[in-house]
C-alpha positions in Angstrom: 136.1 82.3 135.9 138.6 84.9 134.8 142.2 84.9 135.7 143.1 86.4 139.1 139.8 85.4 140.6 139.8 82.6 143.3 137.1 80.0 143.4 133.8 81.5 144.6 133.1 78.7 147.1 136.5 79.3 148.7 135.6 83.1 148.9 132.3 82.3 150.5 133.8 80.0 153.0 136.5 82.5 153.9 134.0 85.3 154.3 131.7 83.5 156.7 134.6 82.1 158.7 136.2 85.5 159.0 132.9 87.2 159.9 132.1 84.7 162.6 135.7 84.3 163.7 134.9 80.6 163.8 134.9 77.7 161.3 132.0 75.9 163.0 129.7 79.0 163.0 130.6 79.7 159.4 129.8 76.1 158.5 126.4 76.3 160.2 125.5 79.5 158.2 126.4 77.8 154.9 124.9 74.5 155.8 128.2 72.6 155.3 130.6 70.8 157.6 133.5 72.6 159.4 135.9 70.4 157.5 134.5 71.7 154.2 135.1 75.3 155.4 138.6 74.3 156.4 139.2 72.7 152.9 138.0 75.8 151.0 140.0 78.2 153.2 143.1 76.0 152.6 142.4 76.1 148.9 142.1 79.9 149.0 145.4 80.2 151.0 147.1 78.1 148.3 145.7 80.3 145.6 146.8 83.5 147.4 150.1 82.1 148.6 149.7 83.5 152.1 148.2 82.1 155.3 144.8 83.7 156.2 144.3 82.2 159.6 146.4 81.2 162.6 145.0 77.9 163.9 145.3 77.4 167.7 143.6 74.4 169.4 140.7 74.3 167.0 140.3 78.1 166.9 141.1 80.3 164.0 142.5 83.9 164.3 142.9 86.0 161.2 146.5 86.9 160.2 147.3 90.4 159.2 146.9 89.4 155.5 143.6 87.7 156.5 142.3 90.8 158.2 143.1 92.9 155.1 141.5 90.4 152.7 138.4 90.0 154.9 137.9 93.7 155.0 138.1 94.0 151.2 136.0 90.9 150.5 133.3 92.2 152.9 133.1 95.4 150.8 133.0 93.4 147.6 130.1 91.2 148.8 128.3 94.3 150.1 128.5 95.8 146.5 127.1 92.5 145.1 124.3 92.5 147.7 123.4 96.1 147.0 123.4 95.5 143.3 121.2 92.5 143.7 118.7 94.4 145.8 118.8 97.3 143.3 118.1 95.2 140.3 115.8 92.6 142.0 114.3 94.2 145.2 111.6 91.5 145.1 114.3 89.0 146.1 114.0 90.2 149.7 110.2 90.7 149.7 108.7 89.2 152.8 111.9 89.2 154.8 112.5 91.1 158.0 115.9 92.6 157.6 117.8 93.0 160.8 121.2 94.6 160.9 123.9 94.9 163.5 127.7 95.2 163.9 129.5 92.0 163.1 130.7 91.2 166.6 127.3 91.6 168.2 125.7 89.6 165.3 128.2 86.7 165.7 128.6 86.6 169.4 125.2 87.5 170.7 122.3 87.9 168.2 122.9 85.0 165.7 123.1 82.3 168.4 119.8 83.4 169.8 117.8 83.7 166.6 116.6 80.1 166.8 114.5 81.2 169.8 112.7 83.8 167.7 112.3 81.5 164.7 110.8 78.9 167.0 108.3 81.4 168.3 107.5 82.9 164.9 108.3 80.2 162.2 106.4 82.1 159.5 108.7 85.2 159.8 111.7 85.2 157.4 114.7 86.8 158.9 117.7 88.2 157.0 120.6 89.1 159.3 123.1 91.5 157.8 126.2 93.2 159.3 127.2 96.9 159.4 130.8 97.9 159.1 130.2 101.2 160.8 127.6 103.5 162.2 127.4 105.4 158.9 126.1 102.3 157.1 122.6 102.9 158.4 122.4 105.6 155.7 123.3 103.3 152.8 122.2 99.8 153.9 118.6 98.5 153.7 117.2 97.3 157.0 114.0 97.3 159.0 115.6 97.3 162.5 119.3 97.7 163.4 121.3 97.3 166.6 124.1 99.8 166.2 127.3 100.1 168.4 127.7 103.7 169.4 125.3 106.6 168.8 124.8 107.0 165.1 125.5 110.3 163.5 122.6 112.7 162.7 120.0 110.7 160.8 116.3 110.7 159.8 115.9 107.2 161.3 114.4 106.7 164.7 117.2 106.1 167.2 117.0 105.3 170.9 119.4 103.9 173.5 119.0 100.1 173.9 121.7 98.5 176.0 124.3 99.2 178.6 127.4 97.2 178.4 129.9 96.6 181.2 133.6 96.5 180.1 136.4 95.1 182.2 139.8 93.4 181.6 139.5 89.8 180.7 142.1 87.1 180.1 142.7 83.4 180.2 142.9 81.8 183.6 146.4 80.5 182.8 147.6 84.0 181.9 146.1 85.6 185.0 147.9 83.0 187.2 151.2 83.3 185.3 151.4 87.1 185.5 149.8 87.4 189.0 147.1 89.9 188.2 145.5 91.4 191.3 145.2 95.1 190.7 145.3 97.3 187.5 149.0 98.3 188.2 149.9 94.7 187.4 148.9 95.3 183.8 152.4 96.8 183.3 153.6 93.2 183.0 151.1 92.2 180.4 150.2 92.5 176.7 147.1 94.7 176.3 144.8 93.7 173.4 143.1 96.7 171.9 139.8 96.4 170.0 137.2 98.9 168.8 134.7 99.5 171.6 133.3 102.2 173.8 136.3 102.4 176.1 140.0 102.6 175.3 142.7 101.1 177.5 144.0 104.7 178.0 140.6 105.9 179.3 140.2 102.7 181.5 143.6 103.2 183.1 142.9 106.8 183.7 139.6 105.9 185.5 141.5 103.3 187.5 144.0 105.9 188.7 146.9 104.5 186.5 147.1 107.2 183.7 150.8 106.8 183.2 151.0 103.0 183.1 153.0 101.5 180.2 152.1 97.9 179.3 154.7 95.3 178.5 153.4 94.9 175.0 150.3 95.8 172.9 148.3 94.1 170.2 145.7 95.9 168.0 142.7 94.1 166.5 139.8 95.7 164.7 137.0 93.2 165.7 135.9 92.3 169.2 135.5 88.7 168.0 139.2 88.5 167.1 140.2 90.3 170.3 138.2 87.9 172.5 139.7 84.8 170.6 143.2 86.3 171.1 142.6 86.6 174.8 141.2 83.1 175.1 144.4 81.9 173.3 146.5 83.6 176.0 148.0 86.3 173.8 147.1 89.0 176.3 144.5 90.9 178.2 141.5 92.3 176.4 139.3 95.2 177.6 136.0 93.9 176.4 132.2 93.7 177.0 130.7 91.0 179.2 128.0 90.9 176.6 130.2 89.7 173.8 132.4 87.5 176.0 129.5 85.9 177.9 130.1 82.4 176.5 133.8 82.5 177.2 133.2 83.7 180.8 130.5 81.1 181.4 132.7 78.2 180.4 135.8 79.5 182.1 137.9 80.2 179.0 138.1 83.8 180.1 138.2 85.3 183.6 137.9 88.8 185.1 141.3 88.8 187.0 140.4 91.8 189.2 137.1 90.4 190.4 134.1 92.5 190.9 134.8 95.6 193.0 135.0 98.9 191.0 137.2 97.5 188.2 134.5 97.7 185.5 133.1 100.6 183.5 129.5 100.8 182.3 128.5 102.6 179.1 125.4 103.0 177.0 126.9 101.5 173.8 124.1 99.9 171.8 121.3 101.8 170.1 118.2 100.6 168.4 117.5 102.1 165.0 114.2 101.8 163.1 114.5 102.5 159.4 112.4 105.4 158.3 111.3 103.2 155.3 110.7 100.0 157.3 107.5 98.1 156.9 105.5 98.8 160.1 103.7 95.7 161.1 103.3 92.8 163.5 106.5 91.1 162.4 108.7 94.0 163.2 106.9 94.6 166.5 107.3 90.9 167.4 111.0 90.9 166.7 111.5 94.1 168.8 109.5 92.6 171.7 111.5 89.3 171.4 114.8 91.3 171.3 114.1 93.2 174.5 112.9 90.0 176.2 116.1 88.2 175.2 118.2 91.1 176.5 116.3 91.0 179.8 116.7 87.2 180.0 120.4 87.5 179.6 120.4 89.9 182.7 121.6 92.8 180.6 120.6 96.4 181.3 118.0 97.8 178.9 117.9 101.5 178.5 114.6 103.0 177.6 114.3 106.1 175.4 
């Protein structure tokens, strides 16, 4: 391997850990142990001379250097994947290629894929991630779940899913600050992530347009923002879809309760590739996807 290039295994371990925001999930994807992922990440950190993750109670949050490196590495792997498909398209023959944003893939879709595989063991699934809505014009896929309405495209696009966004934080932080109404957010750190609703718009809708928070933290992935909130770093404005596991096991709470303190938005869209292979496998996956959404008590939007 040429000078300046880190070990490939370490790069692979870092890429899956960063994409999932979790060493365990990354290990499951590669078929190795979490300790192996940790070893390779440590090896990469030593090679680079900078920490890539902050480790808190078994969880890993990307440092600023880690975020930058993950973004660049994802682009590099995307180039390699595209080159492989271009040179050897038969390598993906017979696979049903499903694409989605990285947070939805890691937090919602990937954990449920075992259900589909159990029902359709003969269908080969390749799950890929989209960095942005514009990727649907350059990436190969059969079906995609895209966050936010895509720009004008020849693909078939229809609304799929309504998400409910609300402030979420750790129970300890909610108690420490004494969060009861949105005005109390002035004493808090607000965690920003890329989603359908900004904190500024949320506060405007709650009648607090001039509120200034105590501190702010900006993260470019919902997975990182949710993990930061679980760690007690602040309050995140996030989707109950992506934070379902953390809400269910009590690591996150909605400090303002039910009431009118949430905002609903049609955020997820179903995109069928214009070149996709029409057939029973694609239909079976779409039927399963809609059923899984309904089972999770999420709101499905029909075209």
